[in-house]
C-alpha positions, 0 to 999 in steps of 0.5 A: 506730225502723227506719222513722226510720232508713230515712227518714233513709237515703232522705233522705241518698241524695236529698241526696247525689244532689242534691249530686252533680248540683249539683256536676256541673252547676256544674263543666260550666257553668264549663268550658263558659263558660270555653271560650266566654270563651277563644274570644271572646278569640280573636275579639278577638285576630283583630280586634286583628291586623287593627287592627295591620295597618291601622296599618302600612298607614296608615303605608305609605299616608301615605308617598304625598304626594298620597294623598287625606287624607279617605279616610285620616282615615276609616280612622284614625277608624274604627280608633279607634272599633273599638278603643274597644268592649270586651266582658266575655266572661263576660257577652256580651249581644246589645247588646254584640255589636251595638255591637262588630259595628257598630264593626268594620263601620265599619272594614271599610267605611272600609278597603274605600274605602281599598283602592279608592282605592289603585287610582288610585295606581300607586306604592302598588300597586307598593309591596312593603310595601303588597302584603304588608300587603294580602295579610295583611289578606285572610288576617286577614279569613278568620281573623276569620270562622273565629274568630267561627264557633268562638265561636258553636260554643262558645256553643251547648253552654254555652247548651244545658247551662244551658237544659235542664231541670232544669239551668235551675233551678240555672242561675238559682240559680247565676247562669249566664246565657245567652251571646249568639251573634255575629250579622251586622249587620242588612242584611248578608244583602243583596248590596251595590250595586256602582257602577262609575265609569269616568273 
């Protein structure tokens, strides 16, 4: 009889320990995942700020009657494409991030071409509204970079938590999946070709 009670007590202690571990794992995983989700929202917010500034920049540039319409159209189309890519922050995959990054890179490229073209229009270069928007865009690009770095920093503890043994056992049972890191677009490690054309 005493052995049966001891066995029940031991089993009860083991069950309670497993329960506590499961609750602790789950609560930590939820907190870390929520932090990563919030940090991704900050990345999107930084990109949204850039998109809003680009909209104002487009309106300012459109005021220059003889401005090259093709360059402006490229920026408008790239902006539309960049804002159409949506990511589920609770299930960020490398494929989603690659698609998002490609759209944002297309917008960055079109915007760079626009700003280079502006150099040929002294009335735009002297426009105070344009100069202010250009300065804000530069600051926003820095914000975007910081937001992406912070997102990656928030993904790391979550991924480590769910991948370490024995947590990995519970992660699979409780559907906690690894989150993807924000990565640069393929080829971005290479320096761009610079072609100076003088007229």
